[in-house]
N, C-alpha and C positions, 0 to 999 in steps of 0.2 A: 505496498501500500503505500503511499507517495505522502511524503510528512505535507501533512496542511500549515496551509499560507496561513501568517496572518493578513489581517486587512488593510490596504493604504486609507489613508485619509480623505480619498476621494470615495473610495468606495463605501468609505460609512457613512458620508453623506448623501450619496445617492441608495444604496440600498437598505432594507429595514429588515426586520427578523423574520418577515411574513416572507418576504422573495429570498433569505435563505433559508427557510423551512422547503419551500417549494422547490430549491434549488436539489435540498436532501432528499427531496422525495423523487424527484426523475424518471432513477432506475426502474424506481418500482412502475412507472407507468408502461403500458402498452403500448409499445415502438412506435405505432402510428398517432400516439399521443405525447411521445418525446416530444418530436420536432415541435407542433403546436407552443406547448409549454415552454419550450425553451427560447421560442419567440415572444412566446406572449412577456417574460422575466424578463429578458432583456430588452421590449419594449417600455416594460415599465421604468427601469433604469437608465433609459434613454431621456424618455421624458421628467423623472427625478435628477436628470441631468441640466437639463434643457432649462426647468424652473428653477433651481440653483442660480445659473447664471442670469437668465432672465428677467429679475425681477428689480428694477433700478433701484426703489430705495433701501433694500437691505444692502449690508455691506458685501465685499467679495466674502467666499463662504472661508478662508483662513487668513492669516495677513502675510503678507506680501517677508518673505524672507530673503535675506542676502544670498547667494551662492555659498553652499558649503565650498572647503576645503576639499581638493581632487580626491584626499584618501575618506574622508566620512561617504562623499559621493557616490563610492565604490561602496562603501560597504551601507551605504543606506539598500544600492541598488541591487546586491550580492542576495540575498534572501529571496528573491522573485526574480535567479536566474534559473536557465535548465544550465547541465552540465557542460557543454560546451562554452556557453557565454561567460560563467563559472570562471573557467580557465581565462577567458579572455581578462577578466576582469580583475583578475589576482596577477596575471602577467602586467597589466598594466598597474597594477597597485603595485607588484618588485619592478618596475620603467622608474616608476616618481620617484623613489626612494631612492634609485639604484644613482635617476639626476640628483637626489637632495645629497647623498654621498660626495660625486665627485664636484658638486659645487660647496661643500665646506672643505673640503680639502683643498681646491682651487685658494679656496677666501685664507687658508691657511699654508699656504705655499706664498700669496700673493704678502700676508703679514711677516713672513720668517724673515732672517734678514739673511738666510744663507739656505741650502738643500734644507728639506727635513730627512731627518732620517726615519725609516718604519715605527720606531721605538718612539720617538718625539710625534710620527703623526698618531700613532694608540693613545698617549697620552691625553694628546690636546683635544682629541674626539671623544672622553670622557667627561662625565661630569666632576664638579672639583672637588668633590670629597671621597672620591675613586683614582683621580688625575695623584691627588698626594699622598696615599695606598701604593698606587704602581709605583709614584718616585722613591719611597719608602721600600719598594721592594727590589727594587730596579738595579738601586744604588748596595742594596745586603749583596743580592748578587753578582754584581761587580766588584762587590770588594773579597766577595768569594771566590772569582776565578786571580783575585791576582797574589791570593794569600796573604792577605791579612784580615 
């Protein structure tokens, strides 16, 4: 059985419990009735959607929101994606993360007075408290290598 998808805000605005019950009952109807019942349900939802946007005195059904960051948009869309679409969204998310990493490395190289060593690069990418810990362990291991 396919996992149940939660309804979107739009579905909640144009749907109703009675329409949801009709949808749940569709498989139990005679095949000749299923088509007509399905069309009726969709027509009801279409009429609800038209009414939602046609009333000029009513405000929009939900407030206008600024577009979210791409990563958040991907996470919003992913539960509704099929396997192929989900893989594509995951690939997009990975690409965004790689671009952010590249930008961070480029910024660090611009700020550095000379070339960055891999150790310097790793230290720069850590949060401050972890960078301090990293520096402590790094100096401990260097002292061990030198036999001090």
